[in-house]
ChimeraX commands (.cxc) that place a marker at each C-alpha (Angstrom):
marker #1 position 49.15,36.03,23.03 radius 0.5
marker #1 position 48.22,38.47,20.32 radius 0.5
marker #1 position 47.48,42.03,21.38 radius 0.5
marker #1 position 44.38,43.51,19.77 radius 0.5
marker #1 position 44.82,47.04,18.49 radius 0.5
marker #1 position 42.24,49.79,18.72 radius 0.5
marker #1 position 41.66,49.62,14.97 radius 0.5
marker #1 position 40.92,45.90,15.11 radius 0.5
marker #1 position 38.58,46.35,18.06 radius 0.5
marker #1 position 36.75,49.15,16.26 radius 0.5
marker #1 position 36.52,47.02,13.11 radius 0.5
marker #1 position 35.09,44.12,15.10 radius 0.5
marker #1 position 32.51,46.41,16.68 radius 0.5
marker #1 position 31.56,47.82,13.29 radius 0.5
marker #1 position 31.17,44.33,11.85 radius 0.5
marker #1 position 29.00,43.33,14.81 radius 0.5
marker #1 position 26.83,46.43,14.45 radius 0.5
marker #1 position 26.49,45.78,10.73 radius 0.5
marker #1 position 25.36,42.22,11.40 radius 0.5
marker #1 position 22.86,43.39,14.01 radius 0.5
marker #1 position 21.45,45.91,11.54 radius 0.5
marker #1 position 21.16,43.25,8.84 radius 0.5
marker #1 position 19.42,40.88,11.23 radius 0.5
marker #1 position 17.02,43.57,12.38 radius 0.5
marker #1 position 16.09,44.73,8.88 radius 0.5
marker #1 position 15.72,41.21,7.50 radius 0.5
marker #1 position 13.61,39.88,10.37 radius 0.5
marker #1 position 11.53,43.05,10.61 radius 0.5
marker #1 position 10.82,42.85,6.88 radius 0.5
marker #1 position 9.20,39.48,7.59 radius 0.5
marker #1 position 7.69,39.95,11.06 radius 0.5
marker #1 position 5.97,43.31,10.54 radius 0.5
marker #1 position 4.13,42.41,7.29 radius 0.5
marker #1 position 3.18,39.04,8.79 radius 0.5
marker #1 position 1.71,40.75,11.84 radius 0.5
marker #1 position -0.13,43.21,9.61 radius 0.5
marker #1 position -1.61,40.42,7.46 radius 0.5
marker #1 position -2.67,38.41,10.50 radius 0.5
marker #1 position -4.26,41.50,12.01 radius 0.5
marker #1 position -6.35,42.02,8.88 radius 0.5
marker #1 position -7.38,38.43,8.20 radius 0.5
marker #1 position -7.63,36.77,11.61 radius 0.5
marker #1 position -10.21,38.04,14.07 radius 0.5
marker #1 position -8.59,36.25,17.00 radius 0.5
marker #1 position -5.27,37.96,16.31 radius 0.5
marker #1 position -7.02,41.33,16.19 radius 0.5
marker #1 position -8.48,40.67,19.63 radius 0.5
marker #1 position -5.03,40.20,21.18 radius 0.5
marker #1 position -3.58,43.12,23.13 radius 0.5
marker #1 position -0.87,45.19,21.51 radius 0.5
marker #1 position 1.72,43.92,23.98 radius 0.5
marker #1 position 1.28,40.31,22.82 radius 0.5
marker #1 position 1.49,41.34,19.17 radius 0.5
marker #1 position 4.69,43.23,19.91 radius 0.5
marker #1 position 6.02,40.20,21.78 radius 0.5
marker #1 position 5.47,38.04,18.72 radius 0.5
marker #1 position 7.51,40.46,16.61 radius 0.5
marker #1 position 10.27,40.62,19.23 radius 0.5
marker #1 position 10.47,36.81,19.42 radius 0.5
marker #1 position 11.30,36.77,15.71 radius 0.5
marker #1 position 13.51,39.86,15.53 radius 0.5
marker #1 position 15.67,39.43,18.65 radius 0.5
marker #1 position 17.22,36.03,17.77 radius 0.5
marker #1 position 17.91,37.16,14.19 radius 0.5
marker #1 position 19.69,40.28,15.44 radius 0.5
marker #1 position 21.93,38.38,17.87 radius 0.5
marker #1 position 22.71,35.51,15.47 radius 0.5
marker #1 position 23.60,37.75,12.53 radius 0.5
marker #1 position 25.68,40.05,14.74 radius 0.5
marker #1 position 27.67,37.07,16.02 radius 0.5
marker #1 position 28.15,35.74,12.50 radius 0.5
marker #1 position 29.58,39.03,11.26 radius 0.5
marker #1 position 31.88,39.26,14.27 radius 0.5
marker #1 position 33.22,35.75,13.67 radius 0.5
marker #1 position 33.74,36.50,9.98 radius 0.5
marker #1 position 35.77,39.57,10.90 radius 0.5
marker #1 position 37.90,37.53,13.31 radius 0.5
marker #1 position 38.65,34.92,10.66 radius 0.5
marker #1 position 39.53,37.49,8.02 radius 0.5
marker #1 position 41.56,39.95,10.11 radius 0.5
marker #1 position 42.67,38.57,13.46 radius 0.5
marker #1 position 43.74,35.11,12.30 radius 0.5
marker #1 position 47.12,35.48,10.58 radius 0.5
marker #1 position 50.24,33.44,10.00 radius 0.5
marker #1 position 50.26,29.75,10.84 radius 0.5
marker #1 position 46.82,29.89,12.47 radius 0.5
marker #1 position 45.32,31.31,9.29 radius 0.5
marker #1 position 47.06,28.69,7.15 radius 0.5
marker #1 position 45.70,25.93,9.39 radius 0.5
marker #1 position 42.17,27.32,9.13 radius 0.5
marker #1 position 42.51,27.54,5.34 radius 0.5
marker #1 position 43.77,23.95,5.23 radius 0.5
marker #1 position 40.84,22.68,7.30 radius 0.5
marker #1 position 38.39,24.67,5.17 radius 0.5
marker #1 position 39.87,23.30,1.94 radius 0.5
marker #1 position 39.62,19.75,3.28 radius 0.5
marker #1 position 35.99,20.34,4.24 radius 0.5
marker #1 position 35.25,21.74,0.77 radius 0.5
marker #1 position 36.94,18.76,-0.86 radius 0.5
marker #1 position 34.94,16.37,1.31 radius 0.5
marker #1 position 31.69,18.18,0.46 radius 0.5
marker #1 position 32.48,18.15,-3.26 radius 0.5
marker #1 position 33.09,14.41,-3.13 radius 0.5
marker #1 position 29.67,13.65,-1.66 radius 0.5
marker #1 position 26.72,12.60,-3.78 radius 0.5
marker #1 position 23.49,14.59,-3.79 radius 0.5
marker #1 position 21.91,12.11,-1.39 radius 0.5
marker #1 position 24.86,12.31,1.00 radius 0.5
marker #1 position 24.85,16.11,0.82 radius 0.5
marker #1 position 21.18,16.23,1.75 radius 0.5
marker #1 position 21.74,13.79,4.61 radius 0.5
marker #1 position 24.78,15.71,5.86 radius 0.5
marker #1 position 22.93,19.04,5.76 radius 0.5
marker #1 position 19.88,17.56,7.49 radius 0.5
marker #1 position 22.06,16.03,10.20 radius 0.5
marker #1 position 23.72,19.37,10.96 radius 0.5
marker #1 position 20.39,21.25,10.99 radius 0.5
marker #1 position 18.06,18.62,12.41 radius 0.5
marker #1 position 16.73,20.73,15.28 radius 0.5
marker #1 position 15.94,23.62,12.98 radius 0.5
marker #1 position 14.21,21.23,10.60 radius 0.5
marker #1 position 12.11,19.77,13.42 radius 0.5
marker #1 position 11.01,23.17,14.72 radius 0.5
marker #1 position 10.46,24.54,11.24 radius 0.5
marker #1 position 8.43,21.54,10.11 radius 0.5
marker #1 position 6.25,21.79,13.21 radius 0.5
marker #1 position 5.59,25.49,12.63 radius 0.5
marker #1 position 4.99,24.99,8.91 radius 0.5
marker #1 position 2.67,22.04,9.41 radius 0.5
marker #1 position 0.77,23.97,12.09 radius 0.5
marker #1 position 0.35,26.94,9.75 radius 0.5
marker #1 position -0.75,24.80,6.79 radius 0.5
marker #1 position -3.15,22.73,8.89 radius 0.5
marker #1 position -4.55,25.87,10.48 radius 0.5
marker #1 position -5.09,27.50,7.10 radius 0.5
marker #1 position -6.94,24.43,5.79 radius 0.5
marker #1 position -9.03,23.77,8.89 radius 0.5
marker #1 position -9.94,27.44,9.30 radius 0.5
marker #1 position -12.14,27.15,6.20 radius 0.5
marker #1 position -14.44,24.72,7.98 radius 0.5
marker #1 position -17.54,26.72,8.93 radius 0.5
marker #1 position -19.02,24.00,11.14 radius 0.5
marker #1 position -16.29,23.93,13.80 radius 0.5
marker #1 position -15.71,26.40,16.57 radius 0.5
marker #1 position -12.37,28.13,17.04 radius 0.5
marker #1 position -11.23,25.83,19.92 radius 0.5
marker #1 position -12.04,22.79,17.78 radius 0.5
marker #1 position -10.04,24.21,14.87 radius 0.5
marker #1 position -7.07,24.87,17.14 radius 0.5
marker #1 position -7.16,21.29,18.45 radius 0.5
marker #1 position -7.43,19.85,14.94 radius 0.5
marker #1 position -4.52,21.95,13.67 radius 0.5
marker #1 position -2.39,20.94,16.66 radius 0.5
marker #1 position -3.15,17.24,16.11 radius 0.5
marker #1 position -2.17,17.43,12.44 radius 0.5
marker #1 position 1.00,19.34,13.30 radius 0.5
marker #1 position 1.95,16.79,15.94 radius 0.5
marker #1 position 1.37,13.91,13.54 radius 0.5
marker #1 position 3.58,15.44,10.87 radius 0.5
marker #1 position 6.22,16.31,13.46 radius 0.5
marker #1 position 6.34,12.69,14.63 radius 0.5
marker #1 position 7.25,11.69,11.09 radius 0.5
marker #1 position 10.02,14.28,11.05 radius 0.5
marker #1 position 11.27,13.01,14.42 radius 0.5
marker #1 position 11.49,9.48,13.03 radius 0.5
marker #1 position 13.59,10.75,10.14 radius 0.5
marker #1 position 15.75,12.73,12.58 radius 0.5
marker #1 position 16.22,9.59,14.66 radius 0.5
marker #1 position 17.45,7.71,11.61 radius 0.5
marker #1 position 19.87,10.54,10.82 radius 0.5
marker #1 position 21.11,10.54,14.41 radius 0.5
marker #1 position 21.73,6.80,14.24 radius 0.5
marker #1 position 23.72,7.29,11.05 radius 0.5
marker #1 position 25.67,10.08,12.71 radius 0.5
marker #1 position 26.54,7.82,15.63 radius 0.5
marker #1 position 27.82,5.17,13.25 radius 0.5
marker #1 position 30.00,7.76,11.57 radius 0.5
marker #1 position 31.30,8.87,14.98 radius 0.5
marker #1 position 32.20,5.28,15.86 radius 0.5
marker #1 position 33.99,4.93,12.55 radius 0.5
marker #1 position 35.86,8.17,13.23 radius 0.5
marker #1 position 37.12,6.75,16.52 radius 0.5
marker #1 position 38.76,3.93,14.61 radius 0.5
marker #1 position 40.37,6.37,12.20 radius 0.5
marker #1 position 44.00,7.44,12.66 radius 0.5
marker #1 position 44.70,9.96,15.40 radius 0.5
marker #1 position 44.50,13.58,14.34 radius 0.5
marker #1 position 48.00,15.04,14.15 radius 0.5
marker #1 position 46.99,18.49,12.97 radius 0.5
marker #1 position 49.22,19.98,15.67 radius 0.5
marker #1 position 52.21,18.69,13.73 radius 0.5
marker #1 position 50.93,20.42,10.62 radius 0.5
marker #1 position 50.54,23.62,12.62 radius 0.5
marker #1 position 54.15,23.37,13.81 radius 0.5
marker #1 position 55.34,22.87,10.24 radius 0.5
marker #1 position 53.36,25.89,9.11 radius 0.5
marker #1 position 54.84,27.98,11.92 radius 0.5
marker #1 position 58.33,26.91,10.83 radius 0.5
marker #1 position 57.52,27.88,7.24 radius 0.5
marker #1 position 56.29,31.24,8.46 radius 0.5
marker #1 position 59.54,31.85,10.35 radius 0.5
marker #1 position 61.58,30.93,7.29 radius 0.5
marker #1 position 59.58,33.35,5.15 radius 0.5
marker #1 position 60.12,36.10,7.71 radius 0.5
marker #1 position 63.88,35.45,7.73 radius 0.5
marker #1 position 64.01,35.55,3.94 radius 0.5
marker #1 position 62.07,38.80,3.91 radius 0.5
marker #1 position 64.48,40.32,6.44 radius 0.5
marker #1 position 67.49,39.23,4.37 radius 0.5
marker #1 position 65.98,40.83,1.28 radius 0.5
marker #1 position 65.57,44.11,3.14 radius 0.5
marker #1 position 69.17,44.22,4.43 radius 0.5
marker #1 position 71.58,46.26,2.23 radius 0.5
marker #1 position 74.13,44.31,0.23 radius 0.5
marker #1 position 77.69,44.43,1.70 radius 0.5
marker #1 position 80.13,46.78,-0.05 radius 0.5
marker #1 position 83.59,45.71,-1.13 radius 0.5
marker #1 position 86.58,46.31,1.16 radius 0.5
marker #1 position 88.60,49.50,0.32 radius 0.5
marker #1 position 91.78,48.87,-1.63 radius 0.5
marker #1 position 95.12,49.81,0.04 radius 0.5
marker link #1:1,2 radius 0.2
marker link #1:2,3 radius 0.2
marker link #1:3,4 radius 0.2
marker link #1:4,5 radius 0.2
marker link #1:5,6 radius 0.2
marker link #1:6,7 radius 0.2
marker link #1:7,8 radius 0.2
marker link #1:8,9 radius 0.2
marker link #1:9,10 radius 0.2
marker link #1:10,11 radius 0.2
marker link #1:11,12 radius 0.2
marker link #1:12,13 radius 0.2
marker link #1:13,14 radius 0.2
marker link #1:14,15 radius 0.2
marker link #1:15,16 radius 0.2
marker link #1:16,17 radius 0.2
marker link #1:17,18 radius 0.2
marker link #1:18,19 radius 0.2
marker link #1:19,20 radius 0.2
marker link #1:20,21 radius 0.2
marker link #1:21,22 radius 0.2
marker link #1:22,23 radius 0.2
marker link #1:23,24 radius 0.2
marker link #1:24,25 radius 0.2
marker link #1:25,26 radius 0.2
marker link #1:26,27 radius 0.2
marker link #1:27,28 radius 0.2
marker link #1:28,29 radius 0.2
marker link #1:29,30 radius 0.2
marker link #1:30,31 radius 0.2
marker link #1:31,32 radius 0.2
marker link #1:32,33 radius 0.2
marker link #1:33,34 radius 0.2
marker link #1:34,35 radius 0.2
marker link #1:35,36 radius 0.2
marker link #1:36,37 radius 0.2
marker link #1:37,38 radius 0.2
marker link #1:38,39 radius 0.2
marker link #1:39,40 radius 0.2
marker link #1:40,41 radius 0.2
marker link #1:41,42 radius 0.2
marker link #1:42,43 radius 0.2
marker link #1:43,44 radius 0.2
marker link #1:44,45 radius 0.2
marker link #1:45,46 radius 0.2
marker link #1:46,47 radius 0.2
marker link #1:47,48 radius 0.2
marker link #1:48,49 radius 0.2
marker link #1:49,50 radius 0.2
marker link #1:50,51 radius 0.2
marker link #1:51,52 radius 0.2
marker link #1:52,53 radius 0.2
marker link #1:53,54 radius 0.2
marker link #1:54,55 radius 0.2
marker link #1:55,56 radius 0.2
marker link #1:56,57 radius 0.2
marker link #1:57,58 radius 0.2
marker link #1:58,59 radius 0.2
marker link #1:59,60 radius 0.2
marker link #1:60,61 radius 0.2
marker link #1:61,62 radius 0.2
marker link #1:62,63 radius 0.2
marker link #1:63,64 radius 0.2
marker link #1:64,65 radius 0.2
marker link #1:65,66 radius 0.2
marker link #1:66,67 radius 0.2
marker link #1:67,68 radius 0.2
marker link #1:68,69 radius 0.2
marker link #1:69,70 radius 0.2
marker link #1:70,71 radius 0.2
marker link #1:71,72 radius 0.2
marker link #1:72,73 radius 0.2
marker link #1:73,74 radius 0.2
marker link #1:74,75 radius 0.2
marker link #1:75,76 radius 0.2
marker link #1:76,77 radius 0.2
marker link #1:77,78 radius 0.2
marker link #1:78,79 radius 0.2
marker link #1:79,80 radius 0.2
marker link #1:80,81 radius 0.2
marker link #1:81,82 radius 0.2
marker link #1:82,83 radius 0.2
marker link #1:83,84 radius 0.2
marker link #1:84,85 radius 0.2
marker link #1:85,86 radius 0.2
marker link #1:86,87 radius 0.2
marker link #1:87,88 radius 0.2
marker link #1:88,89 radius 0.2
marker link #1:89,90 radius 0.2
marker link #1:90,91 radius 0.2
marker link #1:91,92 radius 0.2
marker link #1:92,93 radius 0.2
marker link #1:93,94 radius 0.2
marker link #1:94,95 radius 0.2
marker link #1:95,96 radius 0.2
marker link #1:96,97 radius 0.2
marker link #1:97,98 radius 0.2
marker link #1:98,99 radius 0.2
marker link #1:99,100 radius 0.2
marker link #1:100,101 radius 0.2
marker link #1:101,102 radius 0.2
marker link #1:102,103 radius 0.2
marker link #1:103,104 radius 0.2
marker link #1:104,105 radius 0.2
marker link #1:105,106 radius 0.2
marker link #1:106,107 radius 0.2
marker link #1:107,108 radius 0.2
marker link #1:108,109 radius 0.2
marker link #1:109,110 radius 0.2
marker link #1:110,111 radius 0.2
marker link #1:111,112 radius 0.2
marker link #1:112,113 radius 0.2
marker link #1:113,114 radius 0.2
marker link #1:114,115 radius 0.2
marker link #1:115,116 radius 0.2
marker link #1:116,117 radius 0.2
marker link #1:117,118 radius 0.2
marker link #1:118,119 radius 0.2
marker link #1:119,120 radius 0.2
marker link #1:120,121 radius 0.2
marker link #1:121,122 radius 0.2
marker link #1:122,123 radius 0.2
marker link #1:123,124 radius 0.2
marker link #1:124,125 radius 0.2
marker link #1:125,126 radius 0.2
marker link #1:126,127 radius 0.2
marker link #1:127,128 radius 0.2
marker link #1:128,129 radius 0.2
marker link #1:129,130 radius 0.2
marker link #1:130,131 radius 0.2
marker link #1:131,132 radius 0.2
marker link #1:132,133 radius 0.2
marker link #1:133,134 radius 0.2
marker link #1:134,135 radius 0.2
marker link #1:135,136 radius 0.2
marker link #1:136,137 radius 0.2
marker link #1:137,138 radius 0.2
marker link #1:138,139 radius 0.2
marker link #1:139,140 radius 0.2
marker link #1:140,141 radius 0.2
marker link #1:141,142 radius 0.2
marker link #1:142,143 radius 0.2
marker link #1:143,144 radius 0.2
marker link #1:144,145 radius 0.2
marker link #1:145,146 radius 0.2
marker link #1:146,147 radius 0.2
marker link #1:147,148 radius 0.2
marker link #1:148,149 radius 0.2
marker link #1:149,150 radius 0.2
marker link #1:150,151 radius 0.2
marker link #1:151,152 radius 0.2
marker link #1:152,153 radius 0.2
marker link #1:153,154 radius 0.2
marker link #1:154,155 radius 0.2
marker link #1:155,156 radius 0.2
marker link #1:156,157 radius 0.2
marker link #1:157,158 radius 0.2
marker link #1:158,159 radius 0.2
marker link #1:159,160 radius 0.2
marker link #1:160,161 radius 0.2
marker link #1:161,162 radius 0.2
marker link #1:162,163 radius 0.2
marker link #1:163,164 radius 0.2
marker link #1:164,165 radius 0.2
marker link #1:165,166 radius 0.2
marker link #1:166,167 radius 0.2
marker link #1:167,168 radius 0.2
marker link #1:168,169 radius 0.2
marker link #1:169,170 radius 0.2
marker link #1:170,171 radius 0.2
marker link #1:171,172 radius 0.2
marker link #1:172,173 radius 0.2
marker link #1:173,174 radius 0.2
marker link #1:174,175 radius 0.2
marker link #1:175,176 radius 0.2
marker link #1:176,177 radius 0.2
marker link #1:177,178 radius 0.2
marker link #1:178,179 radius 0.2
marker link #1:179,180 radius 0.2
marker link #1:180,181 radius 0.2
marker link #1:181,182 radius 0.2
marker link #1:182,183 radius 0.2
marker link #1:183,184 radius 0.2
marker link #1:184,185 radius 0.2
marker link #1:185,186 radius 0.2
marker link #1:186,187 radius 0.2
marker link #1:187,188 radius 0.2
marker link #1:188,189 radius 0.2
marker link #1:189,190 radius 0.2
marker link #1:190,191 radius 0.2
marker link #1:191,192 radius 0.2
marker link #1:192,193 radius 0.2
marker link #1:193,194 radius 0.2
marker link #1:194,195 radius 0.2
marker link #1:195,196 radius 0.2
marker link #1:196,197 radius 0.2
marker link #1:197,198 radius 0.2
marker link #1:198,199 radius 0.2
marker link #1:199,200 radius 0.2
marker link #1:200,201 radius 0.2
marker link #1:201,202 radius 0.2
marker link #1:202,203 radius 0.2
marker link #1:203,204 radius 0.2
marker link #1:204,205 radius 0.2
marker link #1:205,206 radius 0.2
marker link #1:206,207 radius 0.2
marker link #1:207,208 radius 0.2
marker link #1:208,209 radius 0.2
marker link #1:209,210 radius 0.2
marker link #1:210,211 radius 0.2
marker link #1:211,212 radius 0.2
marker link #1:212,213 radius 0.2
marker link #1:213,214 radius 0.2
marker link #1:214,215 radius 0.2
marker link #1:215,216 radius 0.2
marker link #1:216,217 radius 0.2
marker link #1:217,218 radius 0.2
marker link #1:218,219 radius 0.2
marker link #1:219,220 radius 0.2
marker link #1:220,221 radius 0.2
view
């Protein structure tokens, strides 16, 4: 078990704080102007109490702060705390993933990215379709506000159903890939890790031999 030093702990905390600051500034740069624009252009938003407006900003800012802070902390761990054979194994896995990604076609890259981010795509498409439908329907002067809200929600749900169908197709493809992976040879990465640990020990021995002083000749009688 590796013992974490005070310097490494302080560096991890600094990286986490830096990520939290980045997440706060980036999300606030979006949430605050958006709230200001809505307050100027939408009468219903102006009628909301300040606490609800602040809650809307917090809902956007808080997840961004926590996610970016965790990302920076994990990056610091990979760059500093992972050394030796563990670092070589991570580099090997990363290089294999890069080689696999480079070998994919544009269509396969899009499908792979969409499969890994399908829930974000579903939520984002629903929010985007709701915003677009609301902006279009809000121009209708002959409908009341409740009617406009219902119409925008119906359009958003219809578009989201289409996205769900696409996500279902991607999930089916992902299941087929998982079944194919089960038939693939067993992962023996632990053997590679043992080999890398042995190489690391050999390098350490060679470094120690280089540091040792050369033996002097025996004194002549």
